[in-house]
C-alpha positions as CSV (number, residue, x, y, z in Angstrom):
1,M,18.5,11.6,-0.6
2,T,16.2,13.2,1.6
3,F,12.5,12.6,0.8
4,E,9.5,14.8,2.4
5,W,6.1,12.6,3.1
6,A,3.3,14.7,4.6
7,L,1.2,12.4,6.5
8,I,-2.4,12.7,6.3
9,R,-4.9,10.9,8.7
10,G,-6.5,8.1,7.0
11,E,-4.7,8.4,3.2
12,N,-1.2,7.8,3.6
13,D,-0.4,7.1,7.4
14,D,-0.6,3.7,7.6
15,V,1.3,0.6,7.5
16,K,0.6,-0.4,4.2
17,T,1.5,2.9,2.5
18,A,4.7,2.9,4.5
19,R,5.5,-0.6,2.9
20,E,4.8,0.9,-0.4
21,L,7.1,3.6,-0.1
22,G,10.1,1.1,0.8
23,E,9.0,-0.4,-1.7
24,L,9.4,2.1,-4.0
25,I,12.7,3.2,-2.9
26,K,13.4,-0.5,-3.3
27,E,12.7,-0.5,-6.7
28,Y,14.6,2.4,-7.6
29,E,17.7,0.5,-6.3
30,I,18.2,3.5,-3.9
31,P,20.9,1.9,-1.0
32,P,18.9,2.2,2.2
33,Y,21.7,3.7,4.1
34,L,21.8,6.8,1.8
35,C,18.1,7.6,2.2
36,H,16.2,9.7,4.6
37,I,12.5,10.4,4.9
38,N,11.3,13.5,6.9
39,V,7.7,12.8,7.9
40,I,5.6,15.5,8.2
41,P,2.1,15.6,10.0
42,L,-0.2,17.5,7.7
43,N,-0.6,21.2,9.2
44,P,-4.0,22.9,8.9
45,T,-4.7,24.9,5.6
46,N,-7.7,25.0,3.3
47,Y,-7.1,21.0,2.6
48,K,-9.8,19.0,3.9
49,G,-7.6,16.3,5.8
50,A,-6.3,16.4,9.2
51,A,-2.8,15.6,10.8
52,S,-1.8,12.0,11.6
53,N,-1.7,11.0,15.4
54,K,1.3,10.5,17.2
55,Q,0.7,6.5,17.0
56,A,0.1,6.5,13.0
57,V,3.3,8.3,12.7
58,D,5.6,6.1,14.9
59,K,4.0,3.0,13.5
60,F,4.9,4.6,10.0
61,C,8.4,5.0,10.8
62,K,9.0,1.7,12.3
63,V,8.3,0.1,9.1
64,L,10.4,2.1,7.2
65,V,13.5,1.7,9.8
66,D,12.8,-2.1,11.0
67,E,11.5,-3.6,7.5
68,Y,13.4,-1.3,5.1
69,R,16.7,0.1,7.2
70,I,15.4,3.5,6.0
71,S,16.0,6.3,8.6
72,C,13.0,7.9,9.2
73,T,12.4,11.1,11.5
74,P,9.0,12.6,12.2
75,R,8.9,16.5,12.4
76,V,7.7,18.7,15.3
77,R,5.0,20.7,14.4
78,R,5.6,24.1,15.1
79,G,3.9,27.4,14.7
80,I,0.4,25.8,14.1
81,D,-0.9,27.9,17.0
82,I,-0.1,31.0,15.3
83,E,-0.9,30.0,12.2
84,A,2.6,29.8,10.8
85,G,3.3,26.2,10.0
86,C,4.3,25.1,6.4
87,G,1.5,26.1,4.2
88,Q,-0.1,28.2,6.4
89,L,1.3,31.3,5.8
90,A,0.8,31.1,1.8
91,T,-2.8,29.9,2.7
92,E,-3.6,33.2,4.5
93,V,-1.8,35.1,2.2
94,L,-3.6,33.7,-0.8
95,D,-6.9,33.9,0.8
96,S,-6.6,37.7,1.7
97,M,-5.8,38.4,-1.8
98,S,-8.9,36.8,-3.4
99,S,-10.7,38.8,-0.7
């Protein structure tokens, strides 16, 4: 079972939230060896939030791996420079339609 977790700086990228996620998976009795979490730092879109820094991403993943034995992979942010990152293209199209 793969989960996608978009990290937003100061919103859901801290150790407390990582533990809440680990506990939620535990509460649903999903065996850790059947889970994987893709951690995705937020891409810039019209949303006011910002991407988590590498240190926050690493701490978040460390909690999941060390405390809950849930595998976790930070995604590499690609396409940001040409506005082709996840969510950016859709935002650009929607913006152009409303102009």
